Backbone bond lengths (Angstrom), bond angles and torsions (degrees), N, CA, C in turn:
res aa  C-N    CA-C-N  psi(-1)  N-CA   C-N-CA  omega(-1)  CA-C   N-CA-C  phi
1 V - - - 1.409 - - 1.508 106.70 -
2 Q 1.309 115.81 131.52 1.494 119.22 179.46 1.518 107.53 -99.77
3 L 1.369 115.47 138.96 1.386 120.94 -179.52 1.486 110.66 -73.42
4 A 1.333 118.47 166.31 1.484 120.45 -177.40 1.511 109.37 -78.74
5 T 1.267 116.53 77.31 1.465 124.02 174.15 1.520 110.29 -119.15
6 E 1.293 113.88 146.46 1.476 117.48 -177.91 1.556 110.67 -68.96
7 N 1.331 115.56 134.99 1.368 121.54 174.02 1.517 109.61 -109.99
8 P 1.380 119.97 107.66 1.387 121.47 -176.15 1.518 116.47 -52.74
9 A 1.318 116.92 -32.10 1.462 122.21 178.02 1.500 113.62 -65.42
10 S 1.403 115.80 -26.27 1.414 117.28 -175.63 1.578 111.19 -111.21
11 T 1.306 118.25 28.42 1.437 124.86 -178.61 1.578 110.21 -111.09
12 T 1.248 115.69 138.54 1.438 122.91 176.44 1.499 110.14 -133.10
13 H 1.291 118.00 123.84 1.465 122.31 176.99 1.502 108.63 -97.98
14 A 1.271 118.73 148.97 1.507 123.93 -178.09 1.527 108.42 -60.43
15 S 1.328 120.92 -28.36 1.452 122.70 179.74 1.525 109.91 -80.40
16 D 1.320 118.43 -10.81 1.464 124.13 -179.61 1.550 107.09 -67.50
17 P 1.387 117.40 135.25 1.456 118.93 177.41 1.545 114.85 -56.21
18 R 1.335 115.49 -21.66 1.485 118.04 178.55 1.537 113.60 -76.78
19 A 1.344 113.33 -17.73 1.461 117.98 179.12 1.507 110.71 -63.76
20 L 1.330 116.26 136.24 1.507 117.15 -174.55 1.522 113.75 -83.10
21 R 1.340 114.86 -54.30 1.531 121.18 -178.08 1.564 106.11 -144.82
22 R 1.275 111.17 169.14 1.502 114.77 179.34 1.545 112.48 -63.91
23 D 1.347 117.85 -25.95 1.452 121.42 -178.19 1.587 111.52 -96.61
24 E 1.310 116.39 9.76 1.440 118.65 179.49 1.561 107.51 -134.32
25 A 1.354 113.94 151.69 1.498 121.69 174.11 1.519 104.25 -147.21
26 S 1.327 113.25 179.23 1.448 116.33 177.17 1.550 109.30 -143.27
27 Y 1.325 111.13 161.46 1.471 120.69 176.35 1.524 106.53 -142.40
28 V 1.319 115.61 162.75 1.480 120.78 -179.24 1.511 106.06 -104.14
29 C 1.327 115.76 122.59 1.496 122.75 177.04 1.537 109.85 -56.28
30 D 1.304 116.97 124.68 1.409 122.16 -178.48 1.526 111.72 -68.52
31 S 1.327 118.92 -23.48 1.433 122.47 -177.37 1.549 111.99 -90.17
32 G 1.263 116.22 -47.26 1.501 120.11 -174.84 1.519 113.52 -104.48
33 G 1.317 121.52 -11.39 1.401 121.58 -179.30 1.509 119.34 77.30
34 E 1.312 116.47 4.91 1.448 122.39 -178.12 1.525 110.68 -81.95
35 E 1.315 120.02 143.12 1.459 124.90 170.99 1.522 107.50 -78.83
36 I 1.315 116.09 122.62 1.467 124.46 -179.76 1.536 110.83 -113.03
37 V 1.311 114.34 124.81 1.485 120.91 179.95 1.564 105.45 -91.21
38 I 1.336 114.24 132.54 1.436 119.27 178.89 1.568 110.16 -129.95
39 P 1.321 116.05 152.25 1.491 116.71 172.71 1.501 107.80 -78.51
40 I 1.361 116.37 146.41 1.457 120.41 174.58 1.516 108.05 -123.26
41 D 1.318 113.49 151.15 1.467 118.58 -174.67 1.567 106.54 -140.21
42 P 1.303 117.66 108.80 1.476 119.71 -177.54 1.513 111.75 -68.80
43 S 1.352 119.09 -14.61 1.500 119.58 -178.88 1.559 110.06 -73.15
44 G 1.383 117.10 -8.52 1.469 120.24 176.56 1.468 110.32 -82.65
45 G 1.318 123.08 0.08 1.449 123.68 177.02 1.506 112.47 114.63
46 A 1.280 119.67 164.65 1.450 125.21 -174.82 1.548 111.45 -74.43
47 S 1.325 117.49 -24.77 1.436 121.83 176.63 1.570 108.97 -133.70
48 Q 1.337 114.04 120.66 1.455 120.50 -174.12 1.496 107.48 -128.12
49 E 1.388 115.20 146.71 1.487 120.98 175.96 1.539 104.99 -147.26
50 Y 1.321 114.98 133.73 1.423 120.70 174.04 1.483 109.43 -156.25
51 V 1.388 116.61 165.67 1.452 123.09 179.92 1.479 109.63 -103.56
52 E 1.340 118.54 133.40 1.394 124.79 179.93 1.538 110.03 -143.23
53 D 1.333 118.65 132.44 1.446 123.02 177.96 1.539 109.75 -71.48
54 C 1.304 117.06 134.85 1.451 121.71 174.98 1.511 110.95 -58.53
55 P 1.325 121.14 125.54 1.467 121.24 178.10 1.528 116.40 -64.73
56 V 1.358 116.16 -13.92 1.458 119.85 -179.01 1.564 112.05 -96.20
57 C 1.369 115.56 -51.69 1.478 119.35 -174.96 1.528 112.12 -106.10
58 C 1.311 119.61 -4.28 1.470 126.28 -178.71 1.536 114.96 65.25
59 C 1.291 120.29 7.70 1.531 121.16 175.72 1.525 108.10 -75.53
60 P 1.310 114.49 139.79 1.504 119.23 176.05 1.478 111.72 -72.14
61 N 1.345 115.41 135.73 1.477 124.41 177.79 1.556 107.28 -120.93
62 V 1.330 114.54 142.67 1.488 118.35 169.31 1.555 102.58 -93.57
63 I 1.322 114.05 118.38 1.480 122.45 -178.13 1.518 107.38 -95.65
64 H 1.304 117.42 132.25 1.417 123.55 177.00 1.548 109.45 -115.59
65 V 1.263 119.31 128.76 1.491 124.26 173.77 1.464 109.13 -127.27
66 E 1.326 118.89 122.94 1.391 123.81 173.76 1.513 110.79 -129.26
67 F 1.312 116.80 138.75 1.456 124.46 -177.43 1.588 106.18 -104.33
68 D 1.301 116.60 131.76 1.474 118.98 175.47 1.526 108.68 -79.71
69 E 1.353 115.98 -178.22 1.447 122.39 -179.41 1.563 113.13 -61.47
70 D 1.315 115.56 -22.37 1.485 120.33 178.15 1.479 111.41 -91.89
71 G 1.323 120.97 -0.19 1.434 125.91 179.25 1.542 112.91 83.57
72 E 1.338 115.18 10.97 1.479 119.10 177.13 1.553 110.10 -79.42
73 P 1.321 115.66 128.69 1.495 116.69 -179.61 1.574 113.69 -78.79
74 N 1.318 113.98 152.10 1.456 121.91 171.10 1.500 104.19 -129.38
75 V 1.369 116.48 122.15 1.447 121.32 -172.62 1.512 109.44 -123.92
76 W 1.395 117.20 134.27 1.483 119.69 174.27 1.507 104.90 -152.29
77 A 1.329 113.69 168.39 1.455 119.34 -177.89 1.518 109.45 -149.31
78 H 1.366 115.72 158.04 1.423 121.97 173.66 1.514 108.33 -146.49
79 R 1.306 116.97 159.51 1.502 120.60 -178.66 1.509 109.03 -61.18
80 E 1.322 112.21 142.59 1.474 117.65 174.66 1.555 110.98 -71.47
């Protein structure tokens, strides 16, 4: 089990060229290694955490979304 620490390889910032839109971001599944695109919603608070099954390998991931002072999201995940 991995602790809730940021993994730079699985982090995408909205300003990153890989980011799709302002309301989407991605993380890399810790189990299967797939890049997963998720919707993000700043109205949920500046720091969000929830569990979601990977749509590719079905393993549960704890998703972390944090918004900086400029509203830019930082997203990462680890296995539940």
